[in-house]
Each structure stands twice: as structure tokens, then as C-alpha cells.
LOMIDREN-871951 format. One record per residue: residue in three letters; y, x, z of N, C-alpha, C, CB in turn. Coordinates in pm, whole numbers, plus 50000, padded with zeros to 5 digits. Glycine has a CB too. Layout:
N
alaYXZYXZYXZYXZ...
END
This chain:
67
met498695008950004500074999550000501245009150003500224988450137gly502215005749920503415013549907504355010050013504035011849776leu505405018950044506355017950141507155005750122507155029550144ala507675001050006508474989749974507564977350010508954990149819glu506304976549945505454965449976505094964350129504194966749893ala504914974350198504614974450357505794967450420504464990350424ala507004972650382508234968550453508564953650432509414977150407ser508014947050323508374933850291507394923950307508794933250169gly506244930750349504854923150371504814914350487503694933050390ala503754908150501503634896550613503024904550745502474882450557asp502434916450728501794923250836502704930050916500814932150793pro503044926351055504104933751123503774948051151504454927151249ala502694951151168502354965051174502734973651069501084966451187ala502294970250955502744978750846504114979450831502224974750726gly504874965650834506204966350828507014974050916506584955450833leu506644974851036507194981951142507064998951114506404976751277arg505855000351067505595014451042506485019450917504015016451014ala506515010250828507395013550704508835015350746507325001750592ala509295005450835510715006250889510995020050960510974994050994arg509995025251030510175037851110510055050050983508855039051245glu509175048150901509275059750790510605058350719508045058850674leu511055047850679512315045750619513635052150689512455031450612arg513495049250813514565053850909514525069850921514335046951058glu513195075350925513145088850936513395095450806511905092750992leu513125090350689513645093950555515045095050539513225085050462ala515755083550578517275082850578517815093850669517825068550629asp517305095350785517785106450862517835120750810517045106750971arg516675123850747516485136850684517475137950554514885138650642leu517485126650486518425127550375519995127250425518115115250275glu520345122250521521625123850567521875137150622521915114150660ala521015143350691521125157050729521445167550610519825160550797leu520545166050523520505174050400521805172750326519335169750310gln522345160650300523565158550233524805162350321523615144250191val524885162850440525905166250538525855181350537525625159750685ser524775187150533524705202750517525235206950382523175208350531asn525005199850281525365201850136526905202050149524785189550028ala527385191150204528935188150208529555199450274529335174450287arg529075202150405529765212550458529715226750401529395212850577arg528465230350346528485243550262529725242950151526945245450178gln529865229750095530705230549982532285228350026530215219649876gly532375228550166533755228250219534415214950256534585234350123trp533515204750274533925192050293534265190750449532825182250242ser535395184150492535685183450635534835171550694537275181450660trp534675172050813534115162450902534535147050867534555166351044gln535895146850839536605133650812536025128950675538315135250807glu536005137050571535415133850447533965128450453535465145650366ile533205135050528531795131250538531625118650612530985141850604ala532445117150708532395103750788532925092950716533135104150917phe533835093950639534215083250533533065077450456535185089050430phe532315086850392531215083650300530175077550380530685095750224leu529915081050505528865075750584529255064150657528365085350672gly530365060150660531045047850725530945049450874530365033650679val531305060950920531235061951073532425071151114529765068251128ser532645072151239533965080151266533585096251266534665075351423lys534745103551245534555118751241533725123751356535905126251245gln534105118051478533435122551611531875121651588533915112751744ala531645108751539530075105351545529415114451464529655090951494val529865116051338529345124951242529215141651294530315123251116his530265145351359530355157951408529325160351523531745160351451lys529365149951603528355151551733526995152251687528425138951840lys526715144451562525145143951545524765155651454524615129551477his525795160451384525415171051272525905184951302526025166951132ala526895187451385527495199251393526745211251425528395198051475ser525635209751510524805220451548523815224851444524125216951668arg523565214451335522695218251240523325225051106521935206351210ser524635223951094525355227650979526185240751000526245216350940glu526495245051123527425256351132526565268351207528845251651219
END
């Protein structure tokens, strides 16, 4: 069963596992792209704008990974 199928299916166990996997994937993707942005000279404010969060939130979450 694929992730999209599991996420939208009737089996709660499969759906919840899929939700967890999607959340973990989104977290890894965010970390990768924040690192890319910082390497290219983006400010925390610019990154925060595109993530739809405050500058403080994105800095707190990612500063130790990207500097």
C-alpha cells in the first residue's frame, strides 16, 4: 500500500503511520531547504516568510543545524 493510499484509507493504523511518515519527511525536507537557503545567504526573516512562521521560530528550530 502506498503512502497516499494509506493516508486516505479507512484503516486508522495505516493512516496514522502514514501521517507520521509524512510529518517526518516534511521535517527532513524543511531542514534540507533551510540549510540550502542559509548557505545561499538567506536571512532568517526570508526563510520564515516562506515557511509561514516567525523569524524567532525558524531560528530556534534550525539555527544549531545550519551554522
